PDB file of N, CA, C, O and CB in Angstrom:
ATOM      1  N   MET A   1      95.588  91.347  92.151  1.00  0.00           N
ATOM      2  CA  MET A   1      94.917  92.233  91.277  1.00  0.00           C
ATOM      3  C   MET A   1      95.270  91.805  89.920  1.00  0.00           C
ATOM      4  O   MET A   1      96.472  91.605  89.740  1.00  0.00           O
ATOM      5  CB  MET A   1      95.264  93.678  91.529  1.00  0.00           C
ATOM      6  N   LYS A   2      94.087  91.529  88.430  1.00  0.00           N
ATOM      7  CA  LYS A   2      93.938  92.245  87.512  1.00  0.00           C
ATOM      8  C   LYS A   2      94.349  92.737  86.559  1.00  0.00           C
ATOM      9  O   LYS A   2      94.278  93.759  87.242  1.00  0.00           O
ATOM     10  CB  LYS A   2      93.767  92.688  87.720  1.00  0.00           C
ATOM     11  N   ASN A   3      94.858  93.179  85.295  1.00  0.00           N
ATOM     12  CA  ASN A   3      95.266  94.463  85.128  1.00  0.00           C
ATOM     13  C   ASN A   3      94.976  93.878  82.991  1.00  0.00           C
ATOM     14  O   ASN A   3      94.831  92.887  82.275  1.00  0.00           O
ATOM     15  CB  ASN A   3      97.311  94.973  86.111  1.00  0.00           C
ATOM     16  N   ILE A   4      95.070  95.544  82.945  1.00  0.00           N
ATOM     17  CA  ILE A   4      95.315  95.512  81.617  1.00  0.00           C
ATOM     18  C   ILE A   4      96.307  96.096  80.992  1.00  0.00           C
ATOM     19  O   ILE A   4      96.134  96.644  79.903  1.00  0.00           O
ATOM     20  CB  ILE A   4      94.455  95.857  81.099  1.00  0.00           C
ATOM     21  N   LEU A   5      97.444  96.056  81.586  1.00  0.00           N
ATOM     22  CA  LEU A   5      98.447  97.021  81.571  1.00  0.00           C
ATOM     23  C   LEU A   5      99.429  96.083  80.401  1.00  0.00           C
ATOM     24  O   LEU A   5     100.275  96.919  80.082  1.00  0.00           O
ATOM     25  CB  LEU A   5      99.151  97.401  83.297  1.00  0.00           C
ATOM     26  N   LYS A   6      99.723  94.912  79.677  1.00  0.00           N
ATOM     27  CA  LYS A   6      99.646  94.386  78.801  1.00  0.00           C
ATOM     28  C   LYS A   6      99.147  95.133  77.112  1.00  0.00           C
ATOM     29  O   LYS A   6      99.325  95.574  75.977  1.00  0.00           O
ATOM     30  CB  LYS A   6      98.974  93.504  79.403  1.00  0.00           C
ATOM     31  N   VAL A   7      98.308  94.695  78.431  1.00  0.00           N
ATOM     32  CA  VAL A   7      97.301  95.329  76.019  1.00  0.00           C
ATOM     33  C   VAL A   7      97.496  96.694  76.104  1.00  0.00           C
ATOM     34  O   VAL A   7      97.988  97.239  75.116  1.00  0.00           O
ATOM     35  CB  VAL A   7      94.674  95.175  75.476  1.00  0.00           C
ATOM     36  N   LEU A   8      97.191  97.432  77.163  1.00  0.00           N
ATOM     37  CA  LEU A   8      97.674  98.617  76.989  1.00  0.00           C
ATOM     38  C   LEU A   8      99.173  99.266  76.249  1.00  0.00           C
ATOM     39  O   LEU A   8      99.500 100.445  76.109  1.00  0.00           O
ATOM     40  CB  LEU A   8      97.581  98.883  78.142  1.00  0.00           C
ATOM     41  N   ARG A   9      99.660  98.428  75.986  1.00  0.00           N
ATOM     42  CA  ARG A   9     101.374  98.552  75.865  1.00  0.00           C
ATOM     43  C   ARG A   9     100.862  98.246  74.315  1.00  0.00           C
ATOM     44  O   ARG A   9     100.646  99.151  73.509  1.00  0.00           O
ATOM     45  CB  ARG A   9     102.757  97.203  76.902  1.00  0.00           C
ATOM     46  N   ALA A  10     100.650  96.395  73.927  1.00  0.00           N
ATOM     47  CA  ALA A  10     100.758  97.420  72.831  1.00  0.00           C
ATOM     48  C   ALA A  10     100.858  97.368  72.402  1.00  0.00           C
ATOM     49  O   ALA A  10     101.628  96.933  71.545  1.00  0.00           O
ATOM     50  CB  ALA A  10     101.056  98.065  72.504  1.00  0.00           C
ATOM     51  N   GLN A  11      99.412  98.206  72.807  1.00  0.00           N
ATOM     52  CA  GLN A  11      97.893  99.121  71.545  1.00  0.00           C
ATOM     53  C   GLN A  11      99.628 100.249  70.938  1.00  0.00           C
ATOM     54  O   GLN A  11     100.069 100.491  69.815  1.00  0.00           O
ATOM     55  CB  GLN A  11      95.587 100.845  73.081  1.00  0.00           C
ATOM     56  N   HIS A  12     100.011 100.555  72.042  1.00  0.00           N
ATOM     57  CA  HIS A  12     100.921 102.546  71.839  1.00  0.00           C
ATOM     58  C   HIS A  12     102.099 101.486  71.281  1.00  0.00           C
ATOM     59  O   HIS A  12     103.170 102.044  71.042  1.00  0.00           O
ATOM     60  CB  HIS A  12     101.574 104.094  73.954  1.00  0.00           C
ATOM     61  N   ASP A  13     102.056 100.017  71.034  1.00  0.00           N
ATOM     62  CA  ASP A  13     103.875  99.673  70.212  1.00  0.00           C
ATOM     63  C   ASP A  13     104.662 100.155  71.662  1.00  0.00           C
ATOM     64  O   ASP A  13     105.256 101.126  71.194  1.00  0.00           O
ATOM     65  CB  ASP A  13     104.543 101.131  68.292  1.00  0.00           C
ATOM     66  N   LEU A  14     104.896 100.139  72.501  1.00  0.00           N
ATOM     67  CA  LEU A  14     105.753 100.211  74.372  1.00  0.00           C
ATOM     68  C   LEU A  14     106.202  98.880  74.178  1.00  0.00           C
ATOM     69  O   LEU A  14     105.390  98.106  73.672  1.00  0.00           O
ATOM     70  CB  LEU A  14     104.555 100.386  76.223  1.00  0.00           C
ATOM     71  N   SER A  15     107.814  98.271  74.605  1.00  0.00           N
ATOM     72  CA  SER A  15     108.593  98.099  75.152  1.00  0.00           C
ATOM     73  C   SER A  15     108.612  97.671  76.822  1.00  0.00           C
ATOM     74  O   SER A  15     108.963  98.418  77.734  1.00  0.00           O
ATOM     75  CB  SER A  15     109.055  98.986  74.752  1.00  0.00           C
ATOM     76  N   GLN A  16     108.187  96.412  76.940  1.00  0.00           N
ATOM     77  CA  GLN A  16     108.348  97.410  78.360  1.00  0.00           C
ATOM     78  C   GLN A  16     109.666  98.188  79.155  1.00  0.00           C
ATOM     79  O   GLN A  16     109.602  98.814  80.212  1.00  0.00           O
ATOM     80  CB  GLN A  16     107.909  96.540  79.431  1.00  0.00           C
ATOM     81  N   ALA A  17     110.714  97.976  78.417  1.00  0.00           N
ATOM     82  CA  ALA A  17     111.856  98.723  78.641  1.00  0.00           C
ATOM     83  C   ALA A  17     111.056 100.551  78.695  1.00  0.00           C
ATOM     84  O   ALA A  17     111.260 101.485  79.470  1.00  0.00           O
ATOM     85  CB  ALA A  17     113.151  98.299  77.175  1.00  0.00           C
ATOM     86  N   ALA A  18     110.504 100.468  77.973  1.00  0.00           N
ATOM     87  CA  ALA A  18     110.159 101.743  77.420  1.00  0.00           C
ATOM     88  C   ALA A  18     109.407 102.364  77.920  1.00  0.00           C
ATOM     89  O   ALA A  18     109.876 103.445  78.278  1.00  0.00           O
ATOM     90  CB  ALA A  18     109.798 101.789  76.402  1.00  0.00           C
ATOM     91  N   LEU A  19     107.246 102.065  78.404  1.00  0.00           N
ATOM     92  CA  LEU A  19     107.262 101.680  79.661  1.00  0.00           C
ATOM     93  C   LEU A  19     108.087 101.604  81.258  1.00  0.00           C
ATOM     94  O   LEU A  19     107.925 102.613  81.944  1.00  0.00           O
ATOM     95  CB  LEU A  19     107.127 100.913  79.326  1.00  0.00           C
ATOM     96  N   ALA A  20     108.566 100.978  81.600  1.00  0.00           N
ATOM     97  CA  ALA A  20     109.167 101.349  83.098  1.00  0.00           C
ATOM     98  C   ALA A  20     110.130 102.883  82.372  1.00  0.00           C
ATOM     99  O   ALA A  20     109.874 103.934  82.959  1.00  0.00           O
ATOM    100  CB  ALA A  20     110.482  99.636  84.012  1.00  0.00           C
ATOM    101  N   GLU A  21     110.742 102.942  81.664  1.00  0.00           N
ATOM    102  CA  GLU A  21     111.781 104.197  81.810  1.00  0.00           C
ATOM    103  C   GLU A  21     110.813 104.881  80.997  1.00  0.00           C
ATOM    104  O   GLU A  21     111.354 104.828  79.892  1.00  0.00           O
ATOM    105  CB  GLU A  21     113.547 104.129  81.210  1.00  0.00           C
ATOM    106  N   GLN A  22     109.211 105.777  80.767  1.00  0.00           N
ATOM    107  CA  GLN A  22     108.399 106.549  81.168  1.00  0.00           C
ATOM    108  C   GLN A  22     107.582 107.072  82.393  1.00  0.00           C
ATOM    109  O   GLN A  22     107.089 108.195  82.498  1.00  0.00           O
ATOM    110  CB  GLN A  22     107.950 106.315  80.613  1.00  0.00           C
ATOM    111  N   LEU A  23     107.538 106.207  83.163  1.00  0.00           N
ATOM    112  CA  LEU A  23     106.407 105.600  84.318  1.00  0.00           C
ATOM    113  C   LEU A  23     107.958 105.716  85.783  1.00  0.00           C
ATOM    114  O   LEU A  23     107.527 105.887  86.923  1.00  0.00           O
ATOM    115  CB  LEU A  23     105.523 103.182  83.711  1.00  0.00           C
ATOM    116  N   ASP A  24     109.965 105.595  85.604  1.00  0.00           N
ATOM    117  CA  ASP A  24     110.280 105.511  85.815  1.00  0.00           C
ATOM    118  C   ASP A  24     110.477 104.357  86.828  1.00  0.00           C
ATOM    119  O   ASP A  24     110.463 104.711  88.007  1.00  0.00           O
ATOM    120  CB  ASP A  24     110.260 106.250  85.589  1.00  0.00           C
ATOM    121  N   VAL A  25     110.596 103.489  86.664  1.00  0.00           N
ATOM    122  CA  VAL A  25     110.460 102.342  87.877  1.00  0.00           C
ATOM    123  C   VAL A  25     111.375 101.576  86.634  1.00  0.00           C
ATOM    124  O   VAL A  25     111.679 102.090  85.557  1.00  0.00           O
ATOM    125  CB  VAL A  25     108.515 101.557  88.567  1.00  0.00           C
ATOM    126  N   SER A  26     111.774  99.984  87.182  1.00  0.00           N
ATOM    127  CA  SER A  26     112.866  98.966  86.496  1.00  0.00           C
ATOM    128  C   SER A  26     111.764  97.839  85.701  1.00  0.00           C
ATOM    129  O   SER A  26     110.803  97.185  86.109  1.00  0.00           O
ATOM    130  CB  SER A  26     114.062  98.051  87.906  1.00  0.00           C
ATOM    131  N   ARG A  27     112.340  97.963  84.568  1.00  0.00           N
ATOM    132  CA  ARG A  27     110.931  96.880  83.054  1.00  0.00           C
ATOM    133  C   ARG A  27     110.699  95.307  84.249  1.00  0.00           C
ATOM    134  O   ARG A  27     109.871  94.398  84.185  1.00  0.00           O
ATOM    135  CB  ARG A  27     112.398  95.929  80.405  1.00  0.00           C
ATOM    136  N   GLN A  28     111.818  95.560  85.235  1.00  0.00           N
ATOM    137  CA  GLN A  28     111.329  94.214  86.896  1.00  0.00           C
ATOM    138  C   GLN A  28     109.923  94.415  86.651  1.00  0.00           C
ATOM    139  O   GLN A  28     109.265  93.761  85.842  1.00  0.00           O
ATOM    140  CB  GLN A  28     111.814  94.770  89.132  1.00  0.00           C
ATOM    141  N   THR A  29     109.256  95.836  87.766  1.00  0.00           N
ATOM    142  CA  THR A  29     108.762  96.036  88.303  1.00  0.00           C
ATOM    143  C   THR A  29     107.066  96.368  86.885  1.00  0.00           C
ATOM    144  O   THR A  29     105.862  96.261  87.118  1.00  0.00           O
ATOM    145  CB  THR A  29     109.669  96.910  89.273  1.00  0.00           C
ATOM    146  N   ILE A  30     107.711  96.719  85.694  1.00  0.00           N
ATOM    147  CA  ILE A  30     106.225  95.847  84.809  1.00  0.00           C
ATOM    148  C   ILE A  30     106.385  94.868  84.512  1.00  0.00           C
ATOM    149  O   ILE A  30     105.357  94.566  83.907  1.00  0.00           O
ATOM    150  CB  ILE A  30     105.649  96.219  83.538  1.00  0.00           C
ATOM    151  N   ASN A  31     106.806  94.338  84.510  1.00  0.00           N
ATOM    152  CA  ASN A  31     106.475  92.093  84.327  1.00  0.00           C
ATOM    153  C   ASN A  31     105.544  92.735  85.149  1.00  0.00           C
ATOM    154  O   ASN A  31     104.425  93.215  84.970  1.00  0.00           O
ATOM    155  CB  ASN A  31     107.798  90.212  85.121  1.00  0.00           C
ATOM    156  N   ALA A  32     106.677  92.558  86.561  1.00  0.00           N
ATOM    157  CA  ALA A  32     105.271  91.758  88.035  1.00  0.00           C
ATOM    158  C   ALA A  32     104.478  92.602  87.968  1.00  0.00           C
ATOM    159  O   ALA A  32     103.432  92.098  88.376  1.00  0.00           O
ATOM    160  CB  ALA A  32     105.595  91.584  89.970  1.00  0.00           C
ATOM    161  N   ILE A  33     104.251  93.960  87.605  1.00  0.00           N
ATOM    162  CA  ILE A  33     102.233  93.981  87.131  1.00  0.00           C
ATOM    163  C   ILE A  33     101.247  92.765  86.331  1.00  0.00           C
ATOM    164  O   ILE A  33     100.287  92.009  86.482  1.00  0.00           O
ATOM    165  CB  ILE A  33     101.966  95.320  85.852  1.00  0.00           C
ATOM    166  N   GLU A  34     102.295  93.227  85.374  1.00  0.00           N
ATOM    167  CA  GLU A  34     101.274  92.239  83.689  1.00  0.00           C
ATOM    168  C   GLU A  34     101.256  91.345  84.015  1.00  0.00           C
ATOM    169  O   GLU A  34     100.252  90.749  83.625  1.00  0.00           O
ATOM    170  CB  GLU A  34     101.769  91.949  82.034  1.00  0.00           C
ATOM    171  N   LYS A  35     102.238  90.471  84.945  1.00  0.00           N
ATOM    172  CA  LYS A  35     102.378  89.215  84.912  1.00  0.00           C
ATOM    173  C   LYS A  35     101.158  88.926  87.036  1.00  0.00           C
ATOM    174  O   LYS A  35     101.196  87.966  87.805  1.00  0.00           O
ATOM    175  CB  LYS A  35     104.676  88.808  84.661  1.00  0.00           C
ATOM    176  N   GLU A  36     100.343  90.262  87.138  1.00  0.00           N
ATOM    177  CA  GLU A  36      99.766  90.611  88.157  1.00  0.00           C
ATOM    178  C   GLU A  36     100.329  89.679  89.418  1.00  0.00           C
ATOM    179  O   GLU A  36      99.644  88.955  90.141  1.00  0.00           O
ATOM    180  CB  GLU A  36      98.324  90.554  87.855  1.00  0.00           C
ATOM    181  N   ARG A  37     101.754  89.896  89.481  1.00  0.00           N
ATOM    182  CA  ARG A  37     102.540  89.125  90.507  1.00  0.00           C
ATOM    183  C   ARG A  37     103.211  90.796  92.021  1.00  0.00           C
ATOM    184  O   ARG A  37     103.884  90.670  93.043  1.00  0.00           O
ATOM    185  CB  ARG A  37     104.303  88.076  89.204  1.00  0.00           C
ATOM    186  N   TYR A  38     102.939  91.350  91.746  1.00  0.00           N
ATOM    187  CA  TYR A  38     103.242  92.886  92.152  1.00  0.00           C
ATOM    188  C   TYR A  38     101.806  93.161  91.654  1.00  0.00           C
ATOM    189  O   TYR A  38     101.115  92.538  90.848  1.00  0.00           O
ATOM    190  CB  TYR A  38     104.701  93.862  91.320  1.00  0.00           C
ATOM    191  N   ASP A  39     101.509  94.516  92.523  1.00  0.00           N
ATOM    192  CA  ASP A  39     100.098  96.033  92.745  1.00  0.00           C
ATOM    193  C   ASP A  39     101.413  97.307  92.806  1.00  0.00           C
ATOM    194  O   ASP A  39     102.453  97.399  93.459  1.00  0.00           O
ATOM    195  CB  ASP A  39      98.695  95.986  95.050  1.00  0.00           C
ATOM    196  N   PRO A  40     100.663  98.278  91.651  1.00  0.00           N
ATOM    197  CA  PRO A  40     101.356  98.853  91.857  1.00  0.00           C
ATOM    198  C   PRO A  40     101.505  99.857  93.184  1.00  0.00           C
ATOM    199  O   PRO A  40     100.730  99.243  93.918  1.00  0.00           O
ATOM    200  CB  PRO A  40     101.346  99.156  90.901  1.00  0.00           C
ATOM    201  N   SER A  41     101.809 100.595  93.720  1.00  0.00           N
ATOM    202  CA  SER A  41     101.291 101.645  95.456  1.00  0.00           C
ATOM    203  C   SER A  41     100.263 102.903  93.699  1.00  0.00           C
ATOM    204  O   SER A  41     100.290 102.728  92.481  1.00  0.00           O
ATOM    205  CB  SER A  41     103.900 103.130  97.143  1.00  0.00           C
ATOM    206  N   LEU A  42      99.708 103.769  94.398  1.00  0.00           N
ATOM    207  CA  LEU A  42      98.762 104.645  94.505  1.00  0.00           C
ATOM    208  C   LEU A  42      99.565 105.174  93.220  1.00  0.00           C
ATOM    209  O   LEU A  42      99.253 105.055  92.035  1.00  0.00           O
ATOM    210  CB  LEU A  42      98.480 105.516  95.963  1.00  0.00           C
ATOM    211  N   PRO A  43     101.007 105.965  93.952  1.00  0.00           N
ATOM    212  CA  PRO A  43     101.874 107.322  92.411  1.00  0.00           C
ATOM    213  C   PRO A  43     101.235 106.408  91.600  1.00  0.00           C
ATOM    214  O   PRO A  43     100.122 106.535  91.089  1.00  0.00           O
ATOM    215  CB  PRO A  43     104.174 107.603  91.930  1.00  0.00           C
ATOM    216  N   LEU A  44     102.281 105.133  91.476  1.00  0.00           N
ATOM    217  CA  LEU A  44     103.004 104.639  90.005  1.00  0.00           C
ATOM    218  C   LEU A  44     101.234 104.287  89.670  1.00  0.00           C
ATOM    219  O   LEU A  44     100.872 105.234  88.971  1.00  0.00           O
ATOM    220  CB  LEU A  44     104.578 102.891  90.009  1.00  0.00           C
ATOM    221  N   ALA A  45      99.755 103.116  89.931  1.00  0.00           N
ATOM    222  CA  ALA A  45      98.867 102.997  89.386  1.00  0.00           C
ATOM    223  C   ALA A  45      98.231 104.828  88.933  1.00  0.00           C
ATOM    224  O   ALA A  45      97.784 104.337  87.896  1.00  0.00           O
ATOM    225  CB  ALA A  45      98.095 101.973  90.313  1.00  0.00           C
ATOM    226  N   LEU A  46      97.893 106.137  88.828  1.00  0.00           N
ATOM    227  CA  LEU A  46      97.775 106.931  88.840  1.00  0.00           C
ATOM    228  C   LEU A  46      98.623 107.309  87.284  1.00  0.00           C
ATOM    229  O   LEU A  46      98.138 107.421  86.158  1.00  0.00           O
ATOM    230  CB  LEU A  46      97.973 107.278  90.105  1.00  0.00           C
ATOM    231  N   LYS A  47     100.435 107.483  87.866  1.00  0.00           N
ATOM    232  CA  LYS A  47     100.801 107.996  86.870  1.00  0.00           C
ATOM    233  C   LYS A  47     100.830 107.304  85.605  1.00  0.00           C
ATOM    234  O   LYS A  47     101.301 107.794  84.579  1.00  0.00           O
ATOM    235  CB  LYS A  47     101.774 108.410  87.144  1.00  0.00           C
ATOM    236  N   ILE A  48      99.971 105.377  85.756  1.00  0.00           N
ATOM    237  CA  ILE A  48     100.195 104.463  85.132  1.00  0.00           C
ATOM    238  C   ILE A  48      98.478 105.435  83.908  1.00  0.00           C
ATOM    239  O   ILE A  48      98.279 106.154  82.928  1.00  0.00           O
ATOM    240  CB  ILE A  48     100.245 102.635  86.228  1.00  0.00           C
ATOM    241  N   GLY A  49      98.095 105.023  84.501  1.00  0.00           N
ATOM    242  CA  GLY A  49      96.073 105.658  83.977  1.00  0.00           C
ATOM    243  C   GLY A  49      96.129 107.308  82.808  1.00  0.00           C
ATOM    244  O   GLY A  49      95.604 107.527  81.717  1.00  0.00           O
ATOM    245  N   ARG A  50      97.333 108.482  84.025  1.00  0.00           N
ATOM    246  CA  ARG A  50      97.359 110.086  83.526  1.00  0.00           C
ATOM    247  C   ARG A  50      98.288 109.685  81.436  1.00  0.00           C
ATOM    248  O   ARG A  50      98.352 110.377  80.420  1.00  0.00           O
ATOM    249  CB  ARG A  50      98.941 111.452  85.246  1.00  0.00           C
ATOM    250  N   LEU A  51      98.687 108.538  81.717  1.00  0.00           N
ATOM    251  CA  LEU A  51      99.491 107.922  81.093  1.00  0.00           C
ATOM    252  C   LEU A  51      99.054 107.219  79.694  1.00  0.00           C
ATOM    253  O   LEU A  51      99.503 107.408  78.563  1.00  0.00           O
ATOM    254  CB  LEU A  51      99.938 107.138  81.981  1.00  0.00           C
ATOM    255  N   PHE A  52      98.041 106.356  80.140  1.00  0.00           N
ATOM    256  CA  PHE A  52      97.530 105.810  78.760  1.00  0.00           C
ATOM    257  C   PHE A  52      96.412 106.796  79.150  1.00  0.00           C
ATOM    258  O   PHE A  52      95.805 106.337  80.118  1.00  0.00           O
ATOM    259  CB  PHE A  52      97.175 103.950  78.414  1.00  0.00           C
ATOM    260  N   ASN A  53      95.729 108.438  78.598  1.00  0.00           N
ATOM    261  CA  ASN A  53      94.442 108.269  79.452  1.00  0.00           C
ATOM    262  C   ASN A  53      93.211 107.549  80.054  1.00  0.00           C
ATOM    263  O   ASN A  53      92.144 107.950  79.590  1.00  0.00           O
ATOM    264  CB  ASN A  53      94.078 108.724  79.193  1.00  0.00           C
ATOM    265  N   LYS A  54      93.136 106.670  80.894  1.00  0.00           N
ATOM    266  CA  LYS A  54      92.556 105.995  81.665  1.00  0.00           C
ATOM    267  C   LYS A  54      93.007 106.321  82.739  1.00  0.00           C
ATOM    268  O   LYS A  54      94.073 106.575  83.299  1.00  0.00           O
ATOM    269  CB  LYS A  54      92.552 104.871  81.455  1.00  0.00           C
ATOM    270  N   PRO A  55      90.972 106.199  83.061  1.00  0.00           N
ATOM    271  CA  PRO A  55      90.729 105.394  84.539  1.00  0.00           C
ATOM    272  C   PRO A  55      91.855 105.282  85.413  1.00  0.00           C
ATOM    273  O   PRO A  55      91.900 106.486  85.664  1.00  0.00           O
ATOM    274  CB  PRO A  55      90.296 103.905  84.362  1.00  0.00           C
ATOM    275  N   VAL A  56      92.428 104.994  85.816  1.00  0.00           N
ATOM    276  CA  VAL A  56      92.668 103.445  87.199  1.00  0.00           C
ATOM    277  C   VAL A  56      92.220 102.738  86.631  1.00  0.00           C
ATOM    278  O   VAL A  56      92.743 102.146  85.687  1.00  0.00           O
ATOM    279  CB  VAL A  56      91.963 103.229  88.795  1.00  0.00           C
ATOM    280  N   GLU A  57      90.080 102.465  87.434  1.00  0.00           N
ATOM    281  CA  GLU A  57      89.309 101.766  87.755  1.00  0.00           C
ATOM    282  C   GLU A  57      89.549 101.103  86.610  1.00  0.00           C
ATOM    283  O   GLU A  57      89.843  99.915  86.739  1.00  0.00           O
ATOM    284  CB  GLU A  57      88.151 102.198  88.162  1.00  0.00           C
ATOM    285  N   GLU A  58      89.481 101.766  84.999  1.00  0.00           N
ATOM    286  CA  GLU A  58      89.493 100.763  84.417  1.00  0.00           C
ATOM    287  C   GLU A  58      91.319  99.823  83.463  1.00  0.00           C
ATOM    288  O   GLU A  58      91.279  98.859  82.697  1.00  0.00           O
ATOM    289  CB  GLU A  58      88.274 101.314  83.541  1.00  0.00           C
ATOM    290  N   ILE A  59      92.108 100.288  83.746  1.00  0.00           N
ATOM    291  CA  ILE A  59      93.593  99.897  84.240  1.00  0.00           C
ATOM    292  C   ILE A  59      94.099  98.320  84.907  1.00  0.00           C
ATOM    293  O   ILE A  59      94.744  97.351  84.505  1.00  0.00           O
ATOM    294  CB  ILE A  59      93.860 100.959  85.410  1.00  0.00           C
ATOM    295  N   PHE A  60      93.247  98.805  86.392  1.00  0.00           N
ATOM    296  CA  PHE A  60      92.738  97.387  87.109  1.00  0.00           C
ATOM    297  C   PHE A  60      91.974  97.544  88.231  1.00  0.00           C
ATOM    298  O   PHE A  60      91.313  98.386  88.840  1.00  0.00           O
ATOM    299  CB  PHE A  60      93.855  96.482  87.587  1.00  0.00           C
ATOM    300  N   SER A  61      92.346  96.337  88.267  1.00  0.00           N
ATOM    301  CA  SER A  61      90.301  95.925  88.384  1.00  0.00           C
ATOM    302  C   SER A  61      90.520  94.616  89.978  1.00  0.00           C
ATOM    303  O   SER A  61      91.106  93.542  89.839  1.00  0.00           O
ATOM    304  CB  SER A  61      89.314  94.485  85.975  1.00  0.00           C
ATOM    305  N   GLU A  62      89.950  95.047  91.227  1.00  0.00           N
ATOM    306  CA  GLU A  62      90.363  93.302  92.257  1.00  0.00           C
ATOM    307  C   GLU A  62      89.591  92.255  91.282  1.00  0.00           C
ATOM    308  O   GLU A  62      88.632  92.788  90.725  1.00  0.00           O
ATOM    309  CB  GLU A  62      89.394  93.107  94.405  1.00  0.00           C
ATOM    310  N   ASP A  63      89.746  91.175  91.018  1.00  0.00           N
ATOM    311  CA  ASP A  63      88.948  89.229  91.659  1.00  0.00           C
ATOM    312  C   ASP A  63      89.811  89.061  92.251  1.00  0.00           C
ATOM    313  O   ASP A  63      89.921  88.022  92.902  1.00  0.00           O
ATOM    314  CB  ASP A  63      88.637  87.616  90.645  1.00  0.00           C
TER     315      ASP A  63
END
């Protein structure tokens, strides 16, 4: 699944570790999502959407 998480994280000046802490996941999870090796669960995707104030469909897309 494609995503713009790395772009959003950079726009908000967040490190992977800082974002992981806010989402209550590991830094490795953030890294895997950004590298498109891991698709987040629906609850995590919704949490990411709320954090960046964007709909999930704007952050994640099928490809």
